N, C-alpha and C positions, 0 to 999 in steps of 0.2 A: 429538370436538372438543374434549373435556377433555384427551384426550394430547396435544393439536396446542397446546393452550394450555398444560399443564405443560412440555411442550418446547419453548415459546419462551420462556417465562421462563426455564429453566435454562440456554438457551442465551446468549439477547439480555441478561438483567438483572441487573445485578450491586450487590448489598442495601448494598456497602460504598461507592458509585458516588452520593454524595447528591447534593442543589441545591447543598448550601454548600460542601461540598468543591469543586464545580466552580467557584463565585461565588468562593471564596480564591484557586483556579487561575489563572482570569482575572483578577483583582486583582494576583497575582503577577505573571505576565507581563507587562502593563500596566508595574507598576515598572521591570521591569529595562528596558520600552521609554524609560521616562525617563531611565534611568540612561544609558542607552545614546546618547540624546539629549545627554544635557549633557558627557559623551564625545565628542562630535561623529559619530556615528553616525546619522544621520537615516534615516527609517524611508522605504523603497523608494517611489517615485511608483507611482500607477494610472494610466497613461495612456489616453486614449480609443482610442490604437491598440490597444491589446492588448482591450479589451471587444471593438472591431469584428473583429479576429483571431479571437478562441473564437468568437462569433458565428458567422462564416462555416464555423467547423469542426463546428458543431452535425450530429449525424447525423442523416440523414434517416428516416423509417418506423421509430420510433420511439414510444414508449406513452407516456402522461403517466404522471406517478406523483407522489406525497404525496396531498393532494384537492383537487388539478387538474384541469383537461379542457385544458392548453394542451397542445401538442406543437410539436416544435422545427419545424417546418415555419412554425408561426404565429410564432416568434419571427424566423424568419429574413425571413418577408413584413411585420414592422411597419416602419411609418415610421420617417424618421431622426428625426423630434421624438421619436417615441418611446421611440428607442434612445438619444438624448441623454439622456434622461430615466433609463431605467434607468443608465447610464453617472454620471451623479451620484447616485444615490440607490446603486451599487453603491460608488465611492468614498467617500463618506459613509461607509456599513457598515463596509469595512476603516476610514478612519481611527476608529472607536468616536464617531460623531455619534452617530449611528440605531442604536441596539439593543434597540429593539423587538422582541420575535418575532414572527415569518412564522408562522401557524398552518399554512398548506399545507410549510412548509420543515421545520417541525420532526415533520412524520408521515413516516415509512418505511413503504410498503407494501411486506410480502414476500412472494416468488414461488417457491413450493418447485416446483425443477425437476429431473428423476432425472436423477442420475449412471450409472444402470445402466440395461440393457435390462431387466428385472425387479425395483423397488428392493422392500425385503420391511420398512426400515425407514425411521425418521426420520433417520438419518444416510446413507442411501442419496440423499438427494434434496439439493441445493446452494441455499441459501439467495440469492435475488437483491435487491436493495433497486430500487424502484420510486421514483422520487424527481420532485420539482417539477422541472420543466426548465428555470426562474428559478433554481432553485438549483443546478443542475448547470451554469449559464454563469457564476455567480457564482464558487463554490468552482475551477472550472476556470481562470479568472484568477488566482482566489488560489494555487492551485498554482504557475502559472508564475512568478508575484513570489517566492514561498517559494525556489523552484528558482533564480532568482537572483540571490537574495540569500546562495547559501553564499560564502562565498571561497574568493576561487584555491586556496590551500594547500590547503581543503578539497575543493576539487572536485578536485585531482590524485588525491586519496585514495578518492574514491567512484570515477572512472575507474578505478581500479586493483585496486578489488572484486572484478574479475572477473563482474560479473553483467550480461546483456545483454536482460532482457527488459523494456520499460516505456519504453524508450530511443530516440530518433529516430533513422532510418534503422541500427534493430537488427532484425533476425529469427533465428528457429531454424536456418536454415541456418549461421547462423554458430559455434552450438555442434557441429552434425555435422560440418561442415567441420575444425573442431579435434580430435573425435576421431577421425574419421576419418585427419588427418595423424599424432597420436599412434600410431595402429595401425598405420600403414603403417611408420613409424621402427619400430618394435617387432621388425618382422619382422628386421633386421639389431642387433638389441642381443641378441647373442650369452650374455651374465653379467648379463642383466637383466632382471626381468619388468614387465612392464606390467600395473599393477592398479587398477581403476574402479571405486568401487564409488558404485551410485547410489540416492539416496534424494529420496524426495517427504517435503514436509513434511504433516504431516494437517493439513486444514480450516485452510489458512493465513490467509485474513485474519479467521476466525474467534476464532484467537489469542493477536489484537494488542489490546490495549486501550489508553485514554486515557492511563494512564500509561507505557507502552511509548512509545506517540509523542510525549511531553514527553520525555522522557530523549532519545529519539535525536534528535530535533528538534533538542536544547540539545547533543549531542553535534556536529553536524552546524553548528551555528553561525549554522544560521538566523535570520532578523532575532525579535528577540522580539515586534515591531508583527503580523507573518506569524501566527508562532506565536499569538498571542494570537487573532487574526481569525478562524484555525481551528479552534483549541480552542473557541471559543463557536459556531461551527456544529456541533459535535458535543455540546454540552450541551441537556440539558432535552430528549432527543428521545423518543417513544415508537414503536409500531410495528402495525399489523395483518398478519395473515400467512395466506395463500391454501395451501391444498393440495389440488388437484383441485377438489371442489366444497364443500370444510370451511374455514371461516373461526372465527379465534379469537373468543371472544364478548365478549370487552373486549381494551382496546390495552393492551401491555405497555412497559413504561420497555427503552427501546434504549441503553442504556448501559458495554454488556460487550465490545463490539468495533467493529471499523472498519465504512461500509458496504460491502459488496461490490456494486458498482454504481455507486459515486460516482464523480463526478471527480475527488477526493483519495484515492481509494483506492490505485490503482496507484502514485503517487508515495510513499504514506506507508508502503505494502509494499516499494516496492526501497530506501526512508531504512533499515527496519528490517534488512531483510536483509544489507543492502551494511557497514550497521554491525556486525552480527554475523560477517560475514566478514572485517571487520577487525580484530576483537577475537580470531577464533578461527586465522587464520594464523599469529599467531605460537608458538602452541602445536603447530598441526601439523606446522609445521617442526621443533619441538623433537623430535618423535615419527617423525621421518624421513621425516613423508609429502612431499610433492609431487615434482617432474619437472625438473629443469634443464635451462633452453631453451637456446638459442644466444645469445640476446641478452642472457643473465643474469639471467634473471627466473628463478624458481623457482613453478612454477605447481601448486596445490595442489588448486585447485577451479574449477569451471564451473557457472555459477548461471544458472538459466534459470526465471524467475517463482517457482513454487515447487516446481522441481527441483534439485536438488543432484548434480554428478557429482566426487566425489572423485579425484585420481591423486596414483599413489605407484609407486614402486617396490616397496619392501617389500611382501611375502606379507600380512601381517596386519598392517597400522596401526594405530593404535588408534582407529578413526573415532566409539568411542563418546564422543572429545571432543566432537563434533559435538551431542551432546543436551546440555553443557554450553553451548554458544554458541549454539545457536538454535533455533526456535521449536519446540515438539514433531515427532517424525519417526514415522512411520506405519512403525512396527516390521515390517510384514509387507511391506516393498514396497523393503527393501536389500538386495542381493547384490552381487557378489564375483567378476567373473571376470578370467583373463590373457589374455593374448596368444594365438592361435593359430600354436603351434610344428610 
């Protein structure tokens, strides 16, 4: 029990992330919102259609989380009057009118799931967050509003980052098809090698803190109202953890990383990794990394979730530049191979 308690305190608790700092951060984004509204950029609305749409998309057969017993099936069975009340509460909370802490939303239940067949240490387990279903309904709507608030010019940059995971109509076959096509073309390249370096980002979701989230959402020009509302849901969290039949003996502050299992986490991860790709691509091109395609685009990388494939003609490009631009990589998973001639 003490071992699990100590591991969770080290992994999920950031002693520098105080409640005072979180309150100051929230107040800063509220002031940004007011400044934006004075400049004519009003906050995106929260329409009823969004609340209904996200409720309809709640996945069935999921367990309850937080300190609630509610499951998604119960939310989908709510009468329409109750849905209207939930919508009003969500829209008021988003607008900052109802900021009371919701105890069941602030509790993160951590369930450690083995990543390997025979786990031997804590690092061999993946920490999955079981959250309040009501909370996930709310944050899924919040993410949709945030995504739609990104200006068009930045949306184009977002799309050009060559990262395919967590996007509508995207699946892993896109990555395999691109790599297969590159290998097929490499057969006719007489004087050029094809080098593909693959890396896995170690503990991806656990390496992203609130400070990084704040910086990245600012870069993508997400509306300040959305940023403030999202950060508010990530403040003052605590967690309880369970590994097999062992439980932590007391609650632990959860403020060092995003919640793996939260509705907001895939979108936040996407925003972070796309930001890193946008920043890293010019550095990679300076090192002659990348492959010139027929349409004039230089393909430097392909991203899928926390996996990155770097593409180049150079036999030994300076892939260590990845370490300066992206979250920590797992050093034992990088491999470089040449096409089969």
